[in-house]
LONU-547632 format. One record per residue (C-alpha): residue in three letters; y, x, z. Coordinates in nm, 2 decimals. Layout:
BEGIN
+------+--------+--------+--------+
! code !      Y !      X !      Z !
+------+--------+--------+--------+
!  ALA !      Y !      X !      Z !
...
+------+--------+--------+--------+
//
This chain:
BEGIN
+------+--------+--------+--------+
! code !      Y !      X !      Z !
+------+--------+--------+--------+
!  MET !  -0.04 !  -0.02 !  -0.01 !
!  GLY !   0.32 !   0.17 !  -0.09 !
!  VAL !   0.66 !   0.14 !   0.10 !
!  ASP !   1.00 !   0.10 !  -0.09 !
!  LYS !   1.20 !   0.40 !  -0.12 !
!  ASP !   1.50 !   0.23 !  -0.05 !
!  PHE !   1.39 !   0.04 !   0.28 !
!  LEU !   1.30 !   0.34 !   0.37 !
!  ASP !   1.56 !   0.52 !   0.30 !
!  ARG !   1.80 !   0.32 !   0.49 !
!  GLN !   1.56 !   0.31 !   0.82 !
!  LEU !   1.61 !   0.69 !   0.75 !
!  THR !   2.02 !   0.62 !   0.82 !
!  SER !   1.97 !   0.39 !   1.03 !
!  ALA !   1.76 !   0.57 !   1.32 !
!  ASP !   2.09 !   0.80 !   1.38 !
!  PRO !   2.19 !   0.69 !   1.71 !
!  VAL !   2.53 !   0.75 !   1.62 !
!  ASP !   2.50 !   0.63 !   1.30 !
!  ARG !   2.81 !   0.80 !   1.12 !
!  LYS !   2.88 !   0.77 !   0.75 !
!  SER !   3.08 !   0.95 !   0.50 !
!  SER !   3.43 !   0.95 !   0.51 !
!  ALA !   3.62 !   0.66 !   0.33 !
!  ARG !   3.99 !   0.74 !   0.17 !
!  PHE !   4.18 !   0.50 !   0.36 !
!  ALA !   4.21 !   0.25 !   0.66 !
!  THR !   4.39 !  -0.09 !   0.57 !
!  THR !   4.72 !  -0.17 !   0.70 !
!  VAL !   4.83 !  -0.50 !   0.50 !
!  ALA !   4.71 !  -0.85 !   0.45 !
!  LEU !   4.49 !  -0.88 !   0.06 !
!  PRO !   4.59 !  -1.15 !  -0.11 !
!  ALA !   4.40 !  -1.50 !  -0.05 !
!  TYR !   4.01 !  -1.34 !  -0.20 !
!  THR !   3.67 !  -1.47 !  -0.18 !
!  ARG !   3.40 !  -1.32 !  -0.06 !
!  THR !   3.04 !  -1.42 !  -0.21 !
!  GLY !   2.76 !  -1.17 !   0.02 !
!  ASN !   2.91 !  -0.81 !  -0.08 !
!  THR !   3.19 !  -0.88 !  -0.32 !
!  ILE !   3.48 !  -0.94 !  -0.22 !
!  GLN !   3.73 !  -1.11 !  -0.55 !
!  SER !   4.12 !  -1.22 !  -0.54 !
!  ASN !   4.17 !  -1.59 !  -0.61 !
!  ALA !   4.44 !  -1.50 !  -0.85 !
!  ASN !   4.50 !  -1.23 !  -1.11 !
!  VAL !   4.69 !  -0.93 !  -0.87 !
!  ALA !   4.62 !  -0.53 !  -0.82 !
!  PHE !   4.51 !  -0.45 !  -0.48 !
!  PRO !   4.78 !  -0.37 !  -0.26 !
!  THR !   4.89 !  -0.02 !  -0.13 !
!  GLN !   4.75 !   0.05 !   0.22 !
!  ASP !   4.90 !   0.34 !   0.51 !
!  GLY !   5.07 !   0.46 !   0.19 !
!  VAL !   4.83 !   0.54 !  -0.01 !
!  VAL !   4.83 !   0.44 !  -0.35 !
!  PRO !   4.42 !   0.27 !  -0.40 !
!  VAL !   4.26 !   0.36 !  -0.73 !
!  VAL !   3.88 !   0.24 !  -0.86 !
!  GLY !   3.61 !   0.39 !  -0.69 !
!  ASN !   3.82 !   0.48 !  -0.35 !
!  SER !   3.62 !   0.39 !  -0.08 !
!  PHE !   3.78 !   0.21 !   0.27 !
!  VAL !   3.78 !   0.10 !   0.59 !
!  LEU !   3.80 !  -0.32 !   0.56 !
!  LEU !   3.99 !  -0.43 !   0.93 !
!  GLY !   4.14 !  -0.72 !   1.08 !
!  PRO !   4.24 !  -0.96 !   1.19 !
!  PRO !   4.44 !  -1.05 !   1.40 !
!  GLY !   4.76 !  -0.86 !   1.30 !
!  GLY !   4.75 !  -0.94 !   0.89 !
!  LEU !   4.55 !  -0.58 !   0.88 !
!  GLY !   4.35 !  -0.71 !   0.55 !
!  SER !   4.02 !  -0.91 !   0.62 !
!  GLN !   4.06 !  -1.26 !   0.67 !
!  SER !   3.81 !  -1.25 !   0.85 !
!  ASN !   3.59 !  -1.01 !   1.09 !
!  ILE !   3.34 !  -1.15 !   0.93 !
!  ASP !   3.47 !  -0.91 !   0.60 !
!  ASN !   3.57 !  -0.62 !   0.78 !
!  GLY !   3.30 !  -0.27 !   0.74 !
!  ILE !   3.38 !  -0.02 !   0.43 !
!  TRP !   3.42 !  -0.18 !   0.09 !
!  THR !   3.47 !   0.03 !  -0.28 !
!  ILE !   3.72 !  -0.09 !  -0.50 !
!  THR !   3.55 !  -0.19 !  -0.83 !
!  GLN !   3.83 !  -0.35 !  -0.96 !
!  LEU !   4.17 !  -0.29 !  -0.93 !
!  GLY !   4.30 !  -0.65 !  -1.03 !
!  SER !   4.65 !  -0.64 !  -1.20 !
!  GLY !   4.84 !  -0.94 !  -1.32 !
!  GLY !   4.64 !  -1.04 !  -1.59 !
!  THR !   4.27 !  -0.93 !  -1.38 !
!  PRO !   4.15 !  -0.98 !  -1.01 !
!  PHE !   4.07 !  -0.71 !  -0.78 !
!  ILE !   3.69 !  -0.68 !  -0.71 !
!  LEU !   3.53 !  -0.50 !  -0.40 !
!  ASN !   3.16 !  -0.46 !  -0.32 !
!  ARG !   3.05 !  -0.30 !   0.03 !
!  ARG !   3.00 !   0.01 !   0.02 !
!  GLY !   2.59 !   0.16 !  -0.05 !
!  ASP !   2.59 !   0.27 !   0.29 !
!  ALA !   2.70 !   0.02 !   0.44 !
!  ASN !   2.56 !  -0.33 !   0.29 !
!  ALA !   2.27 !  -0.41 !   0.46 !
!  ASN !   2.13 !  -0.53 !   0.81 !
!  ASP !   1.99 !  -0.21 !   0.91 !
!  LEU !   2.31 !  -0.03 !   0.74 !
!  VAL !   2.52 !  -0.14 !   0.99 !
!  ASN !   2.48 !  -0.08 !   1.35 !
!  SER !   2.67 !  -0.08 !   1.67 !
!  GLY !   2.79 !   0.24 !   1.76 !
!  MET !   2.91 !   0.28 !   1.34 !
!  ARG !   3.16 !   0.54 !   1.28 !
!  VAL !   3.36 !   0.64 !   1.03 !
!  ALA !   3.65 !   0.90 !   0.95 !
!  ILE !   3.96 !   0.85 !   0.71 !
!  GLU !   4.11 !   1.10 !   0.48 !
!  GLU !   4.44 !   0.99 !   0.39 !
!  GLY !   4.71 !   0.75 !   0.62 !
!  THR !   5.06 !   0.75 !   0.74 !
!  GLN !   4.99 !   0.53 !   1.03 !
!  TYR !   4.59 !   0.62 !   1.06 !
!  VAL !   4.67 !   0.97 !   1.01 !
!  PRO !   4.38 !   1.25 !   0.80 !
!  GLY !   4.09 !   1.24 !   1.07 !
!  THR !   4.12 !   0.90 !   1.24 !
!  GLU !   3.80 !   0.78 !   1.32 !
!  PHE !   3.70 !   0.42 !   1.34 !
!  VAL !   3.38 !   0.24 !   1.55 !
!  LEU !   3.20 !  -0.06 !   1.51 !
!  ILE !   3.18 !  -0.21 !   1.89 !
!  THR !   3.03 !  -0.53 !   1.79 !
!  PRO !   2.71 !  -0.60 !   1.99 !
!  GLU !   2.35 !  -0.64 !   1.86 !
!  PRO !   2.18 !  -0.80 !   1.66 !
!  ILE !   2.42 !  -0.78 !   1.39 !
!  THR !   2.38 !  -1.03 !   1.08 !
!  LEU !   2.60 !  -0.87 !   0.80 !
!  ASN !   2.84 !  -1.12 !   0.61 !
!  THR !   2.73 !  -1.35 !   0.93 !
!  THR !   2.83 !  -1.16 !   1.25 !
!  PRO !   3.19 !  -1.12 !   1.32 !
!  LEU !   3.25 !  -0.71 !   1.27 !
!  ASP !   3.51 !  -0.53 !   1.53 !
!  ILE !   3.61 !  -0.22 !   1.48 !
!  VAL !   3.86 !  -0.04 !   1.63 !
!  VAL !   3.99 !   0.37 !   1.64 !
!  VAL !   3.81 !   0.60 !   1.84 !
!  GLU !   4.12 !   0.69 !   2.10 !
!  SER !   4.05 !   1.03 !   2.19 !
!  GLY !   4.28 !   1.26 !   2.42 !
!  GLY !   4.38 !   1.28 !   2.81 !
!  GLY !   4.43 !   1.62 !   3.00 !
!  GLY !   4.75 !   1.70 !   2.83 !
!  GLY !   4.47 !   1.75 !   2.48 !
!  ALA !   4.35 !   1.98 !   2.70 !
!  LEU !   3.95 !   1.83 !   2.62 !
!  THR !   3.83 !   1.88 !   2.25 !
!  LEU !   3.54 !   1.69 !   2.12 !
!  VAL !   3.39 !   1.92 !   1.89 !
!  ASP !   3.08 !   1.90 !   1.63 !
!  SER !   2.76 !   2.13 !   1.70 !
!  PRO !   2.72 !   2.40 !   1.64 !
!  LYS !   3.01 !   2.58 !   1.77 !
!  ARG !   3.04 !   2.84 !   2.05 !
!  ILE !   3.13 !   2.83 !   2.39 !
!  PRO !   3.19 !   3.00 !   2.67 !
!  ALA !   2.92 !   3.18 !   2.86 !
!  LYS !   2.88 !   3.05 !   3.16 !
!  THR !   3.02 !   2.74 !   3.13 !
!  ALA !   2.92 !   2.34 !   3.17 !
!  MET !   2.74 !   2.16 !   2.93 !
!  VAL !   2.76 !   1.80 !   2.93 !
!  VAL !   2.61 !   1.59 !   2.62 !
!  MET !   2.72 !   1.22 !   2.61 !
!  GLU !   2.72 !   0.88 !   2.48 !
!  ASP !   3.02 !   0.63 !   2.40 !
!  VAL !   3.30 !   0.89 !   2.58 !
!  VAL !   3.58 !   0.77 !   2.73 !
!  ILE !   3.89 !   0.93 !   2.80 !
!  VAL !   4.16 !   0.81 !   3.05 !
!  ASP !   4.48 !   0.98 !   3.09 !
!  GLY !   4.64 !   0.98 !   3.41 !
!  GLY !   4.71 !   1.35 !   3.50 !
!  ASP !   4.37 !   1.50 !   3.56 !
!  LEU !   4.13 !   1.47 !   3.32 !
!  LEU !   3.81 !   1.17 !   3.39 !
!  ILE !   3.49 !   1.15 !   3.20 !
!  GLU !   3.27 !   0.90 !   3.23 !
!  GLY !   2.96 !   0.81 !   3.02 !
!  ASP !   2.54 !   0.72 !   3.06 !
!  LEU !   2.48 !   1.10 !   3.07 !
!  ILE !   2.20 !   1.18 !   2.83 !
!  SER !   2.15 !   1.51 !   2.99 !
!  ALA !   2.35 !   1.84 !   3.16 !
!  ARG !   2.26 !   2.13 !   3.24 !
!  THR !   2.38 !   2.50 !   3.26 !
!  GLU !   2.33 !   2.90 !   3.16 !
!  ASP !   2.37 !   3.21 !   3.31 !
!  ASN !   2.47 !   3.51 !   3.12 !
!  TYR !   2.48 !   3.44 !   2.78 !
!  SER !   2.72 !   3.53 !   2.53 !
!  VAL !   2.71 !   3.24 !   2.25 !
!  LEU !   2.57 !   2.95 !   2.33 !
!  TYR !   2.50 !   2.59 !   2.12 !
!  ILE !   2.50 !   2.29 !   2.18 !
!  PRO !   2.30 !   2.03 !   2.03 !
!  ALA !   2.42 !   1.74 !   1.72 !
!  GLY !   2.37 !   1.37 !   1.72 !
!  SER !   2.61 !   1.29 !   2.06 !
!  GLU !   3.02 !   1.34 !   2.18 !
!  LYS !   2.99 !   1.69 !   2.29 !
!  VAL !   3.19 !   1.80 !   2.62 !
!  VAL !   3.29 !   2.12 !   2.75 !
!  GLN !   3.41 !   2.16 !   3.10 !
!  GLN !   3.56 !   2.52 !   3.19 !
!  ASN !   3.50 !   2.54 !   3.54 !
!  GLU !   3.18 !   2.73 !   3.64 !
!  GLU !   3.21 !   2.60 !   4.05 !
!  MET !   3.19 !   2.26 !   3.92 !
!  PHE !   2.82 !   2.23 !   3.77 !
!  TYR !   2.74 !   2.62 !   3.80 !
!  SER !   2.37 !   2.59 !   3.96 !
!  ASP !   2.02 !   2.68 !   3.92 !
!  ASP !   1.87 !   2.33 !   3.83 !
!  LEU !   2.15 !   2.05 !   3.80 !
!  ILE !   2.04 !   1.69 !   3.73 !
!  VAL !   2.22 !   1.37 !   3.78 !
!  ASP !   2.08 !   1.03 !   3.72 !
!  GLY !   2.34 !   0.79 !   3.61 !
!  VAL !   2.71 !   0.75 !   3.52 !
!  LEU !   2.89 !   1.10 !   3.52 !
!  THR !   3.29 !   1.19 !   3.65 !
!  VAL !   3.40 !   1.53 !   3.55 !
!  ASP !   3.71 !   1.58 !   3.72 !
!  GLY !   3.93 !   1.86 !   3.57 !
!  GLN !   4.07 !   2.05 !   3.27 !
!  ALA !   3.88 !   2.13 !   2.96 !
!  THR !   3.93 !   2.42 !   2.79 !
!  ASP !   3.95 !   2.40 !   2.41 !
!  ILE !   3.61 !   2.60 !   2.19 !
!  THR !   3.75 !   2.70 !   1.92 !
!  PRO !   3.53 !   2.91 !   1.71 !
!  ALA !   3.55 !   3.28 !   1.77 !
!  PRO !   3.66 !   3.43 !   1.45 !
!  PRO !   3.42 !   3.68 !   1.27 !
!  PRO !   3.47 !   4.00 !   1.30 !
!  PRO !   3.69 !   4.21 !   1.06 !
!  PRO !   3.44 !   4.41 !   0.78 !
!  PRO !   3.39 !   4.77 !   0.82 !
!  PRO !   3.61 !   5.02 !   0.66 !
!  ALA !   3.54 !   5.10 !   0.36 !
!  ASP !   3.39 !   5.46 !   0.20 !
!  PRO !   3.63 !   5.60 !   0.01 !
!  ARG !   3.39 !   5.74 !  -0.18 !
!  LEU !   3.17 !   5.39 !  -0.28 !
!  PRO !   3.45 !   5.36 !  -0.58 !
!  GLN !   3.30 !   5.72 !  -0.71 !
!  LEU !   2.95 !   5.57 !  -0.70 !
!  GLY !   2.78 !   5.36 !  -1.00 !
!  ASP !   2.34 !   5.29 !  -1.02 !
!  THR !   2.31 !   5.13 !  -1.37 !
!  THR !   2.01 !   4.95 !  -1.46 !
!  LEU !   1.90 !   5.09 !  -1.77 !
!  THR !   1.63 !   4.85 !  -2.01 !
!  GLY !   1.57 !   4.85 !  -2.38 !
!  THR !   1.26 !   4.79 !  -2.64 !
!  VAL !   1.24 !   4.91 !  -3.06 !
!  GLN !   1.00 !   4.97 !  -3.30 !
!  THR !   0.92 !   5.30 !  -3.48 !
!  THR !   0.79 !   5.32 !  -3.86 !
!  ASN !   0.85 !   5.63 !  -3.91 !
!  ALA !   0.87 !   6.05 !  -3.73 !
!  THR !   1.26 !   5.99 !  -3.75 !
!  PRO !   1.43 !   5.93 !  -3.33 !
!  THR !   1.55 !   5.67 !  -3.30 !
!  THR !   1.79 !   5.50 !  -2.96 !
!  ILE !   1.56 !   5.26 !  -2.72 !
!  ALA !   1.88 !   5.27 !  -2.47 !
!  THR !   2.19 !   5.44 !  -2.42 !
!  TYR !   2.39 !   5.51 !  -2.11 !
!  ALA !   2.82 !   5.56 !  -2.15 !
!  THR !   2.88 !   5.77 !  -1.85 !
!  LEU !   3.21 !   5.63 !  -1.63 !
!  ALA !   3.45 !   5.95 !  -1.57 !
!  ASN !   3.51 !   6.30 !  -1.53 !
!  ASN !   3.42 !   6.55 !  -1.27 !
!  ARG !   3.10 !   6.34 !  -1.21 !
!  VAL !   2.72 !   6.44 !  -1.16 !
!  ILE !   2.48 !   6.17 !  -1.31 !
!  SER !   2.03 !   6.13 !  -1.31 !
!  MET !   1.87 !   5.99 !  -1.49 !
!  LYS !   1.51 !   5.85 !  -1.44 !
!  VAL !   1.28 !   5.67 !  -1.66 !
!  THR !   0.99 !   5.54 !  -1.73 !
!  VAL !   0.87 !   5.49 !  -2.16 !
!  ILE !   0.57 !   5.27 !  -2.31 !
!  ALA !   0.47 !   5.30 !  -2.65 !
!  ALA !   0.20 !   5.08 !  -2.86 !
!  ASP !   0.03 !   5.04 !  -3.23 !
!  ALA !  -0.15 !   4.75 !  -3.19 !
!  THR !  -0.33 !   4.84 !  -3.54 !
!  ASP !  -0.45 !   5.15 !  -3.42 !
!  GLY !  -0.53 !   5.08 !  -3.08 !
!  LEU !  -0.27 !   5.34 !  -2.95 !
!  ILE !  -0.15 !   5.38 !  -2.66 !
!  GLY !   0.16 !   5.61 !  -2.48 !
!  HIS !   0.35 !   5.65 !  -2.14 !
!  PHE !   0.64 !   5.88 !  -2.05 !
!  VAL !   0.78 !   5.97 !  -1.72 !
!  ALA !   1.11 !   6.15 !  -1.72 !
!  GLU !   1.43 !   6.30 !  -1.54 !
!  VAL !   1.70 !   6.37 !  -1.62 !
!  THR !   2.06 !   6.57 !  -1.54 !
!  VAL !   2.36 !   6.56 !  -1.69 !
!  VAL !   2.74 !   6.65 !  -1.61 !
!  ARG !   3.04 !   6.52 !  -1.71 !
!  ASP !   3.30 !   6.75 !  -1.69 !
!  GLY !   3.67 !   6.77 !  -1.60 !
!  GLY !   3.77 !   6.77 !  -2.01 !
!  GLY !   3.52 !   6.46 !  -2.02 !
!  SER !   3.21 !   6.67 !  -2.18 !
!  VAL !   2.92 !   6.57 !  -2.13 !
!  THR !   2.60 !   6.82 !  -2.12 !
!  VAL !   2.23 !   6.71 !  -2.03 !
!  LEU !   2.16 !   7.03 !  -1.79 !
!  GLU !   1.79 !   6.92 !  -1.71 !
!  ASP !   1.53 !   6.79 !  -1.87 !
!  LEU !   1.19 !   6.73 !  -1.69 !
!  LEU !   0.93 !   6.53 !  -1.86 !
!  VAL !   0.72 !   6.47 !  -1.54 !
!  LYS !   0.43 !   6.27 !  -1.67 !
!  ASN !   0.33 !   6.11 !  -2.01 !
!  TYR !   0.00 !   6.06 !  -2.19 !
!  LYS !  -0.01 !   5.97 !  -2.53 !
!  ASP !  -0.27 !   5.89 !  -2.81 !
!  ASN !  -0.12 !   6.06 !  -3.09 !
!  VAL !   0.06 !   6.46 !  -3.02 !
!  ASN !   0.35 !   6.39 !  -3.23 !
!  TRP !   0.49 !   6.08 !  -3.04 !
!  ASP !   0.80 !   6.19 !  -2.81 !
!  ILE !   1.10 !   6.08 !  -2.64 !
!  GLN !   1.45 !   6.29 !  -2.61 !
!  PHE !   1.77 !   6.26 !  -2.47 !
!  ASN !   2.05 !   6.30 !  -2.64 !
!  VAL !   2.44 !   6.33 !  -2.57 !
!  ALA !   2.62 !   6.12 !  -2.84 !
!  GLY !   2.99 !   6.15 !  -2.74 !
!  GLN !   3.04 !   6.04 !  -2.38 !
!  SER !   2.72 !   5.84 !  -2.36 !
!  VAL !   2.35 !   6.00 !  -2.29 !
!  THR !   2.08 !   5.80 !  -2.54 !
!  VAL !   1.69 !   5.82 !  -2.48 !
!  ASP !   1.54 !   5.84 !  -2.80 !
!  VAL !   1.17 !   5.79 !  -2.91 !
!  VAL !   1.02 !   5.95 !  -3.18 !
!  GLY !   0.68 !   5.77 !  -3.38 !
!  ASP !   0.48 !   5.90 !  -3.71 !
!  VAL !   0.47 !   5.90 !  -4.05 !
!  ALA !   0.34 !   5.51 !  -4.16 !
!  GLN !   0.26 !   5.39 !  -3.81 !
!  THR !   0.46 !   5.10 !  -3.67 !
!  VAL !   0.54 !   5.14 !  -3.25 !
!  GLU !   0.67 !   4.93 !  -3.02 !
!  TRP !   0.85 !   5.11 !  -2.77 !
!  ARG !   0.99 !   5.02 !  -2.40 !
!  VAL !   1.16 !   5.15 !  -2.16 !
!  PHE !   1.29 !   5.08 !  -1.77 !
!  GLY !   1.50 !   5.30 !  -1.53 !
!  GLY !   1.79 !   5.35 !  -1.33 !
!  VAL !   2.12 !   5.57 !  -1.33 !
!  SER !   2.30 !   5.72 !  -1.06 !
!  GLU !   2.67 !   5.90 !  -1.08 !
!  HIS !   2.82 !   6.02 !  -0.86 !
!  GLY !   3.13 !   6.25 !  -0.78 !
+------+--------+--------+--------+
//
């Protein structure tokens, strides 16, 4: 028996206890012109353009958070609230058409605690986050959806809620909570249903888990103990500390010699049908006053006569201050050849060094070279 993939994907999405959705462009601050909603689609009753919202000029494809009422924030009824996408912008000759966004258009995708942040706006500045506070069970397009701004602050702005993983100071109490409520009244008060709490000792970097609100309290006196166990509602009274991740260390100073180094891979193929030296690869030297080391392996095959060859060679090359290139040493480390006339050579062509192969008269030989070159000065 198979399982519908779309249904399974929705189950995995709705299993997220925080149920964070991808961001929307804006939230509504102006009531929409009269419309009719049919299922997951809204269409204006008259030919009219979708209005500018919170200083944002909408375009087709934008997703947004539909709020209200009361206050004329956008929708005609809280039942219509949610995350929508503009399918047709509307004009004096066409109605606007909206559809619920694909990740928030089914009962199992709209859960109490669903959160979404916006990207643009004036009243609701970029990064403002909204949360659905309607309790379960929720039936989409039937249950009124109360969506409110997630409030943050307290302690003069000293508290920082961060997404993990972020680096936190050593010997710091770490508290992971759901439904964090911050009351601004001088000292910082954090209240919520405790999931877990623990302290760590003598570590330079600690990480906090994903999936819940993260609150770091910089006061090792308060929670520092061998085993911290709290049952019920947790209250933290004190001042929090910003835990912006530490910047990466600066890169090590550059080795002044590095710009003068050059390492190159050398490869090539060629076919010969006579005994004339034929170039299979070329290396162009980089600069004056350089010493160059070349090491190559050349293999040869005559398929017609069943002959093979294998050459391994090293060569030392110098390019002097005047730009003249000289092969100082040509060392044939190893060779095997079924035809004694086959050979490889290193020759100078201007400021380049060529790897040349020599076959035999009236014989078709396939050659291949691979190796490396290192230049230093």
